[in-house]
PDB file with one MODEL, atoms N, CA, C and O in Angstrom:
MODEL        1
ATOM      1  N   MET A   1       0.840  -1.175   0.000  1.00  0.00           N
ATOM      2  CA  MET A   1       0.000   0.000   0.000  1.00  0.00           C
ATOM      3  C   MET A   1       0.889   1.243   0.000  1.00  0.00           C
ATOM      4  O   MET A   1       1.866   1.320   0.745  1.00  0.00           O
ATOM      5  N   LYS A   2       0.545   2.195  -0.828  1.00  0.00           N
ATOM      6  CA  LYS A   2       1.341   3.412  -0.950  1.00  0.00           C
ATOM      7  C   LYS A   2       1.042   4.392   0.189  1.00  0.00           C
ATOM      8  O   LYS A   2      -0.050   4.384   0.758  1.00  0.00           O
ATOM      9  N   ALA A   3       2.020   5.226   0.509  1.00  0.00           N
ATOM     10  CA  ALA A   3       1.883   6.162   1.619  1.00  0.00           C
ATOM     11  C   ALA A   3       0.777   7.183   1.366  1.00  0.00           C
ATOM     12  O   ALA A   3       0.077   7.565   2.304  1.00  0.00           O
ATOM     13  N   ASP A   4       0.602   7.634   0.123  1.00  0.00           N
ATOM     14  CA  ASP A   4      -0.438   8.636  -0.131  1.00  0.00           C
ATOM     15  C   ASP A   4      -1.831   8.038   0.077  1.00  0.00           C
ATOM     16  O   ASP A   4      -2.745   8.756   0.481  1.00  0.00           O
ATOM     17  N   LYS A   5      -2.011   6.759  -0.186  1.00  0.00           N
ATOM     18  CA  LYS A   5      -3.304   6.112   0.089  1.00  0.00           C
ATOM     19  C   LYS A   5      -3.517   5.981   1.590  1.00  0.00           C
ATOM     20  O   LYS A   5      -4.638   6.123   2.078  1.00  0.00           O
ATOM     21  N   ILE A   6      -2.440   5.711   2.323  1.00  0.00           N
ATOM     22  CA  ILE A   6      -2.535   5.588   3.776  1.00  0.00           C
ATOM     23  C   ILE A   6      -2.879   6.942   4.393  1.00  0.00           C
ATOM     24  O   ILE A   6      -3.658   7.007   5.344  1.00  0.00           O
ATOM     25  N   ARG A   7      -2.312   8.014   3.865  1.00  0.00           N
ATOM     26  CA  ARG A   7      -2.567   9.352   4.400  1.00  0.00           C
ATOM     27  C   ARG A   7      -4.028   9.778   4.249  1.00  0.00           C
ATOM     28  O   ARG A   7      -4.503  10.638   4.991  1.00  0.00           O
ATOM     29  N   GLU A   8      -4.734   9.184   3.300  1.00  0.00           N
ATOM     30  CA  GLU A   8      -6.137   9.519   3.089  1.00  0.00           C
ATOM     31  C   GLU A   8      -7.035   8.965   4.201  1.00  0.00           C
ATOM     32  O   GLU A   8      -8.154   9.442   4.390  1.00  0.00           O
ATOM     33  N   LEU A   9      -6.552   7.969   4.929  1.00  0.00           N
ATOM     34  CA  LEU A   9      -7.346   7.339   5.985  1.00  0.00           C
ATOM     35  C   LEU A   9      -7.356   8.194   7.247  1.00  0.00           C
ATOM     36  O   LEU A   9      -6.426   8.959   7.500  1.00  0.00           O
ATOM     37  N   SER A  10      -8.411   8.056   8.027  1.00  0.00           N
ATOM     38  CA  SER A  10      -8.485   8.770   9.301  1.00  0.00           C
ATOM     39  C   SER A  10      -7.577   8.080  10.319  1.00  0.00           C
ATOM     40  O   SER A  10      -7.095   6.973  10.081  1.00  0.00           O
ATOM     41  N   THR A  11      -7.352   8.731  11.433  1.00  0.00           N
ATOM     42  CA  THR A  11      -6.481   8.175  12.463  1.00  0.00           C
ATOM     43  C   THR A  11      -7.051   6.868  13.005  1.00  0.00           C
ATOM     44  O   THR A  11      -6.314   5.908  13.228  1.00  0.00           O
ATOM     45  N   GLU A  12      -8.351   6.834  13.214  1.00  0.00           N
ATOM     46  CA  GLU A  12      -8.982   5.611  13.722  1.00  0.00           C
ATOM     47  C   GLU A  12      -8.858   4.472  12.712  1.00  0.00           C
ATOM     48  O   GLU A  12      -8.608   3.327  13.090  1.00  0.00           O
ATOM     49  N   GLU A  13      -9.031   4.784  11.442  1.00  0.00           N
ATOM     50  CA  GLU A  13      -8.879   3.777  10.396  1.00  0.00           C
ATOM     51  C   GLU A  13      -7.435   3.267  10.335  1.00  0.00           C
ATOM     52  O   GLU A  13      -7.196   2.086  10.083  1.00  0.00           O
ATOM     53  N   LEU A  14      -6.482   4.166  10.568  1.00  0.00           N
ATOM     54  CA  LEU A  14      -5.069   3.765  10.565  1.00  0.00           C
ATOM     55  C   LEU A  14      -4.770   2.802  11.705  1.00  0.00           C
ATOM     56  O   LEU A  14      -4.027   1.837  11.530  1.00  0.00           O
ATOM     57  N   ARG A  15      -5.350   3.065  12.871  1.00  0.00           N
ATOM     58  CA  ARG A  15      -5.132   2.164  14.005  1.00  0.00           C
ATOM     59  C   ARG A  15      -5.716   0.786  13.724  1.00  0.00           C
ATOM     60  O   ARG A  15      -5.118  -0.233  14.070  1.00  0.00           O
ATOM     61  N   LYS A  16      -6.885   0.762  13.095  1.00  0.00           N
ATOM     62  CA  LYS A  16      -7.501  -0.515  12.745  1.00  0.00           C
ATOM     63  C   LYS A  16      -6.658  -1.225  11.682  1.00  0.00           C
ATOM     64  O   LYS A  16      -6.466  -2.439  11.741  1.00  0.00           O
ATOM     65  N   LYS A  17      -6.163  -0.464  10.721  1.00  0.00           N
ATOM     66  CA  LYS A  17      -5.316  -1.033   9.660  1.00  0.00           C
ATOM     67  C   LYS A  17      -4.050  -1.646  10.257  1.00  0.00           C
ATOM     68  O   LYS A  17      -3.634  -2.736   9.865  1.00  0.00           O
ATOM     69  N   GLU A  18      -3.440  -0.931  11.217  1.00  0.00           N
ATOM     70  CA  GLU A  18      -2.233  -1.435  11.869  1.00  0.00           C
ATOM     71  C   GLU A  18      -2.544  -2.757  12.586  1.00  0.00           C
ATOM     72  O   GLU A  18      -1.774  -3.713  12.492  1.00  0.00           O
ATOM     73  N   HIS A  19      -3.649  -2.804  13.286  1.00  0.00           N
ATOM     74  CA  HIS A  19      -4.044  -4.025  13.993  1.00  0.00           C
ATOM     75  C   HIS A  19      -4.254  -5.178  13.005  1.00  0.00           C
ATOM     76  O   HIS A  19      -3.796  -6.295  13.245  1.00  0.00           O
ATOM     77  N   ASP A  20      -4.941  -4.907  11.908  1.00  0.00           N
ATOM     78  CA  ASP A  20      -5.189  -5.937  10.892  1.00  0.00           C
ATOM     79  C   ASP A  20      -3.885  -6.442  10.274  1.00  0.00           C
ATOM     80  O   ASP A  20      -3.718  -7.642  10.055  1.00  0.00           O
ATOM     81  N   LEU A  21      -2.969  -5.521   9.998  1.00  0.00           N
ATOM     82  CA  LEU A  21      -1.688  -5.906   9.411  1.00  0.00           C
ATOM     83  C   LEU A  21      -0.870  -6.766  10.375  1.00  0.00           C
ATOM     84  O   LEU A  21      -0.220  -7.725   9.960  1.00  0.00           O
ATOM     85  N   LYS A  22      -0.906  -6.421  11.659  1.00  0.00           N
ATOM     86  CA  LYS A  22      -0.178  -7.215  12.645  1.00  0.00           C
ATOM     87  C   LYS A  22      -0.762  -8.618  12.744  1.00  0.00           C
ATOM     88  O   LYS A  22      -0.025  -9.595  12.879  1.00  0.00           O
ATOM     89  N   ASP A  23      -2.094  -8.717  12.675  1.00  0.00           N
ATOM     90  CA  ASP A  23      -2.728 -10.032  12.678  1.00  0.00           C
ATOM     91  C   ASP A  23      -2.297 -10.851  11.460  1.00  0.00           C
ATOM     92  O   ASP A  23      -1.991 -12.039  11.569  1.00  0.00           O
ATOM     93  N   GLU A  24      -2.279 -10.197  10.308  1.00  0.00           N
ATOM     94  CA  GLU A  24      -1.877 -10.893   9.085  1.00  0.00           C
ATOM     95  C   GLU A  24      -0.419 -11.339   9.169  1.00  0.00           C
ATOM     96  O   GLU A  24      -0.081 -12.442   8.740  1.00  0.00           O
ATOM     97  N   LEU A  25       0.440 -10.491   9.717  1.00  0.00           N
ATOM     98  CA  LEU A  25       1.849 -10.840   9.876  1.00  0.00           C
ATOM     99  C   LEU A  25       2.005 -12.058  10.787  1.00  0.00           C
ATOM    100  O   LEU A  25       2.810 -12.948  10.511  1.00  0.00           O
ATOM    101  N   PHE A  26       1.233 -12.090  11.871  1.00  0.00           N
ATOM    102  CA  PHE A  26       1.274 -13.240  12.769  1.00  0.00           C
ATOM    103  C   PHE A  26       0.907 -14.527  12.030  1.00  0.00           C
ATOM    104  O   PHE A  26       1.574 -15.551  12.172  1.00  0.00           O
ATOM    105  N   LYS A  27      -0.156 -14.456  11.244  1.00  0.00           N
ATOM    106  CA  LYS A  27      -0.600 -15.631  10.499  1.00  0.00           C
ATOM    107  C   LYS A  27       0.442 -16.074   9.481  1.00  0.00           C
ATOM    108  O   LYS A  27       0.677 -17.268   9.299  1.00  0.00           O
ATOM    109  N   LEU A  28       1.066 -15.098   8.817  1.00  0.00           N
ATOM    110  CA  LEU A  28       2.095 -15.439   7.837  1.00  0.00           C
ATOM    111  C   LEU A  28       3.318 -16.073   8.503  1.00  0.00           C
ATOM    112  O   LEU A  28       3.904 -17.013   7.966  1.00  0.00           O
ATOM    113  N   ARG A  29       3.697 -15.560   9.664  1.00  0.00           N
ATOM    114  CA  ARG A  29       4.834 -16.138  10.387  1.00  0.00           C
ATOM    115  C   ARG A  29       4.520 -17.562  10.831  1.00  0.00           C
ATOM    116  O   ARG A  29       5.381 -18.441  10.804  1.00  0.00           O
ATOM    117  N   PHE A  30       3.290 -17.769  11.235  1.00  0.00           N
ATOM    118  CA  PHE A  30       2.873 -19.112  11.636  1.00  0.00           C
ATOM    119  C   PHE A  30       2.944 -20.062  10.440  1.00  0.00           C
ATOM    120  O   PHE A  30       3.411 -21.194  10.564  1.00  0.00           O
ATOM    121  N   GLN A  31       2.479 -19.595   9.288  1.00  0.00           N
ATOM    122  CA  GLN A  31       2.548 -20.415   8.074  1.00  0.00           C
ATOM    123  C   GLN A  31       3.996 -20.713   7.707  1.00  0.00           C
ATOM    124  O   GLN A  31       4.319 -21.823   7.286  1.00  0.00           O
ATOM    125  N   ALA A  32       4.865 -19.721   7.868  1.00  0.00           N
ATOM    126  CA  ALA A  32       6.275 -19.925   7.546  1.00  0.00           C
ATOM    127  C   ALA A  32       6.893 -20.968   8.474  1.00  0.00           C
ATOM    128  O   ALA A  32       7.702 -21.790   8.043  1.00  0.00           O
ATOM    129  N   ALA A  33       6.511 -20.933   9.742  1.00  0.00           N
ATOM    130  CA  ALA A  33       7.066 -21.880  10.714  1.00  0.00           C
ATOM    131  C   ALA A  33       6.604 -23.306  10.438  1.00  0.00           C
ATOM    132  O   ALA A  33       7.333 -24.265  10.694  1.00  0.00           O
ATOM    133  N   THR A  34       5.393 -23.437   9.916  1.00  0.00           N
ATOM    134  CA  THR A  34       4.868 -24.780   9.639  1.00  0.00           C
ATOM    135  C   THR A  34       5.190 -25.242   8.226  1.00  0.00           C
ATOM    136  O   THR A  34       4.905 -26.385   7.869  1.00  0.00           O
ATOM    137  N   GLY A  35       5.782 -24.365   7.419  1.00  0.00           N
ATOM    138  CA  GLY A  35       6.181 -24.748   6.065  1.00  0.00           C
ATOM    139  C   GLY A  35       5.084 -24.631   5.027  1.00  0.00           C
ATOM    140  O   GLY A  35       5.192 -25.218   3.950  1.00  0.00           O
ATOM    141  N   HIS A  36       4.038 -23.893   5.323  1.00  0.00           N
ATOM    142  CA  HIS A  36       2.918 -23.758   4.396  1.00  0.00           C
ATOM    143  C   HIS A  36       2.836 -22.385   3.735  1.00  0.00           C
ATOM    144  O   HIS A  36       1.825 -22.063   3.111  1.00  0.00           O
ATOM    145  N   LEU A  37       3.867 -21.584   3.861  1.00  0.00           N
ATOM    146  CA  LEU A  37       3.846 -20.232   3.301  1.00  0.00           C
ATOM    147  C   LEU A  37       4.117 -20.281   1.805  1.00  0.00           C
ATOM    148  O   LEU A  37       5.137 -20.815   1.369  1.00  0.00           O
ATOM    149  N   GLU A  38       3.202 -19.725   1.022  1.00  0.00           N
ATOM    150  CA  GLU A  38       3.348 -19.751  -0.433  1.00  0.00           C
ATOM    151  C   GLU A  38       4.225 -18.619  -0.953  1.00  0.00           C
ATOM    152  O   GLU A  38       5.021 -18.822  -1.869  1.00  0.00           O
ATOM    153  N   ASN A  39       4.081 -17.411  -0.366  1.00  0.00           N
ATOM    154  CA  ASN A  39       4.815 -16.251  -0.855  1.00  0.00           C
ATOM    155  C   ASN A  39       5.584 -15.605   0.300  1.00  0.00           C
ATOM    156  O   ASN A  39       5.016 -14.794   1.031  1.00  0.00           O
ATOM    157  N   PRO A  40       6.864 -15.945   0.478  1.00  0.00           N
ATOM    158  CA  PRO A  40       7.633 -15.391   1.592  1.00  0.00           C
ATOM    159  C   PRO A  40       7.855 -13.883   1.488  1.00  0.00           C
ATOM    160  O   PRO A  40       8.119 -13.233   2.500  1.00  0.00           O
ATOM    161  N   MET A  41       7.755 -13.325   0.307  1.00  0.00           N
ATOM    162  CA  MET A  41       7.930 -11.877   0.142  1.00  0.00           C
ATOM    163  C   MET A  41       6.765 -11.101   0.763  1.00  0.00           C
ATOM    164  O   MET A  41       6.888  -9.908   1.040  1.00  0.00           O
ATOM    165  N   ARG A  42       5.657 -11.771   0.976  1.00  0.00           N
ATOM    166  CA  ARG A  42       4.487 -11.117   1.569  1.00  0.00           C
ATOM    167  C   ARG A  42       4.791 -10.648   2.993  1.00  0.00           C
ATOM    168  O   ARG A  42       4.266  -9.624   3.428  1.00  0.00           O
ATOM    169  N   ILE A  43       5.634 -11.387   3.722  1.00  0.00           N
ATOM    170  CA  ILE A  43       6.014 -10.976   5.080  1.00  0.00           C
ATOM    171  C   ILE A  43       6.723  -9.633   5.028  1.00  0.00           C
ATOM    172  O   ILE A  43       6.456  -8.752   5.845  1.00  0.00           O
ATOM    173  N   ARG A  44       7.619  -9.478   4.075  1.00  0.00           N
ATOM    174  CA  ARG A  44       8.359  -8.231   3.926  1.00  0.00           C
ATOM    175  C   ARG A  44       7.425  -7.073   3.592  1.00  0.00           C
ATOM    176  O   ARG A  44       7.573  -5.979   4.136  1.00  0.00           O
ATOM    177  N   GLU A  45       6.463  -7.310   2.701  1.00  0.00           N
ATOM    178  CA  GLU A  45       5.510  -6.280   2.320  1.00  0.00           C
ATOM    179  C   GLU A  45       4.673  -5.837   3.521  1.00  0.00           C
ATOM    180  O   GLU A  45       4.443  -4.644   3.718  1.00  0.00           O
ATOM    181  N   ILE A  46       4.224  -6.792   4.309  1.00  0.00           N
ATOM    182  CA  ILE A  46       3.400  -6.481   5.473  1.00  0.00           C
ATOM    183  C   ILE A  46       4.197  -5.674   6.493  1.00  0.00           C
ATOM    184  O   ILE A  46       3.680  -4.712   7.060  1.00  0.00           O
ATOM    185  N   LYS A  47       5.443  -6.053   6.730  1.00  0.00           N
ATOM    186  CA  LYS A  47       6.293  -5.315   7.667  1.00  0.00           C
ATOM    187  C   LYS A  47       6.455  -3.865   7.224  1.00  0.00           C
ATOM    188  O   LYS A  47       6.403  -2.948   8.044  1.00  0.00           O
ATOM    189  N   ARG A  48       6.649  -3.670   5.948  1.00  0.00           N
ATOM    190  CA  ARG A  48       6.820  -2.315   5.433  1.00  0.00           C
ATOM    191  C   ARG A  48       5.530  -1.508   5.535  1.00  0.00           C
ATOM    192  O   ARG A  48       5.563  -0.313   5.829  1.00  0.00           O
ATOM    193  N   ASP A  49       4.393  -2.161   5.292  1.00  0.00           N
ATOM    194  CA  ASP A  49       3.105  -1.476   5.436  1.00  0.00           C
ATOM    195  C   ASP A  49       2.863  -1.062   6.891  1.00  0.00           C
ATOM    196  O   ASP A  49       2.355   0.028   7.156  1.00  0.00           O
ATOM    197  N   ILE A  50       3.228  -1.932   7.824  1.00  0.00           N
ATOM    198  CA  ILE A  50       3.095  -1.597   9.243  1.00  0.00           C
ATOM    199  C   ILE A  50       3.964  -0.389   9.575  1.00  0.00           C
ATOM    200  O   ILE A  50       3.532   0.510  10.296  1.00  0.00           O
ATOM    201  N   ALA A  51       5.176  -0.367   9.056  1.00  0.00           N
ATOM    202  CA  ALA A  51       6.083   0.753   9.301  1.00  0.00           C
ATOM    203  C   ALA A  51       5.522   2.051   8.720  1.00  0.00           C
ATOM    204  O   ALA A  51       5.629   3.106   9.345  1.00  0.00           O
ATOM    205  N   ARG A  52       4.926   1.978   7.534  1.00  0.00           N
ATOM    206  CA  ARG A  52       4.330   3.161   6.925  1.00  0.00           C
ATOM    207  C   ARG A  52       3.187   3.705   7.776  1.00  0.00           C
ATOM    208  O   ARG A  52       3.087   4.909   8.011  1.00  0.00           O
ATOM    209  N   VAL A  53       2.335   2.801   8.228  1.00  0.00           N
ATOM    210  CA  VAL A  53       1.192   3.220   9.049  1.00  0.00           C
ATOM    211  C   VAL A  53       1.683   3.852  10.350  1.00  0.00           C
ATOM    212  O   VAL A  53       1.181   4.899  10.758  1.00  0.00           O
ATOM    213  N   LYS A  54       2.654   3.226  10.997  1.00  0.00           N
ATOM    214  CA  LYS A  54       3.178   3.765  12.245  1.00  0.00           C
ATOM    215  C   LYS A  54       3.830   5.131  12.038  1.00  0.00           C
ATOM    216  O   LYS A  54       3.700   6.018  12.882  1.00  0.00           O
ATOM    217  N   THR A  55       4.524   5.297  10.926  1.00  0.00           N
ATOM    218  CA  THR A  55       5.166   6.572  10.627  1.00  0.00           C
ATOM    219  C   THR A  55       4.133   7.678  10.470  1.00  0.00           C
ATOM    220  O   THR A  55       4.309   8.772  11.009  1.00  0.00           O
ATOM    221  N   ILE A  56       3.079   7.409   9.752  1.00  0.00           N
ATOM    222  CA  ILE A  56       2.052   8.418   9.516  1.00  0.00           C
ATOM    223  C   ILE A  56       1.307   8.726  10.811  1.00  0.00           C
ATOM    224  O   ILE A  56       0.967   9.882  11.066  1.00  0.00           O
ATOM    225  N   LEU A  57       1.045   7.704  11.638  1.00  0.00           N
ATOM    226  CA  LEU A  57       0.412   7.955  12.935  1.00  0.00           C
ATOM    227  C   LEU A  57       1.301   8.838  13.803  1.00  0.00           C
ATOM    228  O   LEU A  57       0.814   9.739  14.485  1.00  0.00           O
ATOM    229  N   ARG A  58       2.587   8.579  13.776  1.00  0.00           N
ATOM    230  CA  ARG A  58       3.523   9.386  14.572  1.00  0.00           C
ATOM    231  C   ARG A  58       3.587  10.824  14.054  1.00  0.00           C
ATOM    232  O   ARG A  58       3.636  11.765  14.846  1.00  0.00           O
ATOM    233  N   GLU A  59       3.587  10.996  12.735  1.00  0.00           N
ATOM    234  CA  GLU A  59       3.583  12.345  12.164  1.00  0.00           C
ATOM    235  C   GLU A  59       2.363  13.120  12.632  1.00  0.00           C
ATOM    236  O   GLU A  59       2.466  14.293  12.992  1.00  0.00           O
ATOM    237  N   ARG A  60       1.207  12.463  12.627  1.00  0.00           N
ATOM    238  CA  ARG A  60      -0.023  13.125  13.060  1.00  0.00           C
ATOM    239  C   ARG A  60       0.024  13.463  14.545  1.00  0.00           C
ATOM    240  O   ARG A  60      -0.460  14.513  14.967  1.00  0.00           O
ATOM    241  N   GLU A  61       0.604  12.571  15.326  1.00  0.00           N
ATOM    242  CA  GLU A  61       0.728  12.817  16.763  1.00  0.00           C
ATOM    243  C   GLU A  61       1.607  14.036  17.031  1.00  0.00           C
ATOM    244  O   GLU A  61       1.264  14.888  17.852  1.00  0.00           O
ATOM    245  N   LEU A  62       2.728  14.114  16.345  1.00  0.00           N
ATOM    246  CA  LEU A  62       3.632  15.249  16.529  1.00  0.00           C
ATOM    247  C   LEU A  62       3.006  16.540  16.032  1.00  0.00           C
ATOM    248  O   LEU A  62       3.195  17.596  16.635  1.00  0.00           O
ATOM    249  N   GLN A  63       2.274  16.465  14.955  1.00  0.00           N
ATOM    250  CA  GLN A  63       1.611  17.659  14.430  1.00  0.00           C
ATOM    251  C   GLN A  63       0.539  18.143  15.406  1.00  0.00           C
ATOM    252  O   GLN A  63       0.361  19.349  15.576  1.00  0.00           O
ATOM    253  N   ALA A  64      -0.166  17.231  16.037  1.00  0.00           N
ATOM    254  CA  ALA A  64      -1.201  17.604  16.999  1.00  0.00           C
ATOM    255  C   ALA A  64      -0.581  18.255  18.233  1.00  0.00           C
ATOM    256  O   ALA A  64      -1.181  19.156  18.820  1.00  0.00           O
ATOM    257  N   ARG A  65       0.597  17.819  18.629  1.00  0.00           N
ATOM    258  CA  ARG A  65       1.276  18.414  19.773  1.00  0.00           C
ATOM    259  C   ARG A  65       1.757  19.822  19.477  1.00  0.00           C
ATOM    260  O   ARG A  65       1.787  20.673  20.366  1.00  0.00           O
ATOM    261  N   LYS A  66       2.134  20.072  18.227  1.00  0.00           N
ATOM    262  CA  LYS A  66       2.602  21.396  17.825  1.00  0.00           C
ATOM    263  C   LYS A  66       1.505  22.450  17.975  1.00  0.00           C
ATOM    264  O   LYS A  66       1.749  23.579  18.399  1.00  0.00           O
ATOM    265  N   GLN A  67       0.314  22.047  17.618  1.00  0.00           N
ATOM    266  CA  GLN A  67      -0.788  23.007  17.586  1.00  0.00           C
ATOM    267  C   GLN A  67      -1.376  23.265  18.925  1.00  0.00           C
ATOM    268  O   GLN A  67      -2.313  24.053  19.046  1.00  0.00           O
TER     269      GLN A  67
ENDMDL
END
């Protein structure tokens, strides 16, 4: 998911998205441990999406403190 699409979401939606991504990452790691993971690159994509969401949430938090 691109950062500009993430920025369009509200803060509450971002928190839900982060939670969903973490759940998906857990499931993918479990699949990898059991040997049933079809696309190992998906773990990397999910990690990066989580980082993007966290970055944007932090930017909004800092901006709110400024004002």
